[in-house]
C-alpha angles and dihedrals in degrees: 000000000000108000092201089058088052090051092052091049089050090059093044091052094042096050099034105248146012099275094048087049092052090054092052105036104111095231136047117282131140128232096250091055092051092047093049096047095046088049088053089053091052091048091050092050094040093228140098109247100191144359113247103212112059094012115242133149116241120226088265091049092051091049093050094045091050089053099047102033097081090055100046096037092056100047094097091048092052092047090051091051091053088048093054094261095299133099104241107193136038127171122213130186122194147146120276094258094051093048092048105036108026115018097067090063092045091050092051091055096045093049089060087064096037108035116197093025115164116209131194117201125206124186122210153123119279094262090049092050091049089054091049089053092049090052091047092241095126131032099206136015130202114196146102107314139192117252090247119045117237117258111286094021134100121212143181126199112226104173140006113218126196119229122242139185114231117215135173114275090242093049117123092224113111100172140003089253088069087063097044090054092064123091091226131017106220099177116101115255114226115196148133118288116297092251093062122104096241094049093046093048091049095049091048090051092049091049091055088055093046093245123143115206116142130185118275095177125028113200128193097226144018089250091059091048090055092047093052092047090050088054093056098252098129146291118313131218111215145139128260103247113199112249095009114134114213125223112272086241093062137069128194123226109198116230093219096171094057121084114245123256122238128238116196150123130285133182144154132247128005125347106250121201090257094049089046090054091055091048091050092052091045091054091050091050091048091052089054092050092049 
């Protein structure tokens, strides 16, 4: 008997269906894979374990769940006992700004609740962090997020940040409308890669207004965008980060007509006590910034 198939059935029975199971399984797996592997288990046993709509365990399903539940439900407890009662390792992915300016404080607070905690940090763009979560290489990501979490993910919005254009201090531009009024924008646009949420949102907004202004320089971080603007290489697209002081060589022009972007947390599977502690501290930090 395939033990992994038994584990998947355990989650299906515990959470009352395949889709609820997918949302709570503590590693990345998609609904079709769960359905197929549980079906293989039923074929191997020669019985139907549950009715799909509405969900209900059959007599065989109840008997099997009663047998396997004590084992799978106690795995975390046994692991904690071997680790001296403490979770030892947690993996976090985030943008450069979050890792540098905000995560140290969060980590200090969480370590008071989980002494001896070991943390691995991974830096990346949102699409890279999503891939790391899918591959089970990080447990939690803090970054710009879409309003609706991708299938199989859970998310929480922490802050909404307005978009801004960054210009040189000596620039004649006083508002974005000064640029939109021109037939052609000749200044170079400096922004994050085209696949990023901010860049995509901006280009979609420009297209609705019938404005063509495409990136001339793609930078890997908001800090680099600001540096290149300060050196006279163009106009930067960025977000207004609370508490961030701009270079004296740079001014920000708010994009008031554009909706803000969201920064938040996203993860897969169930919310463990450790993951919950990071989310709690992140919410507290977001309230301070607001």
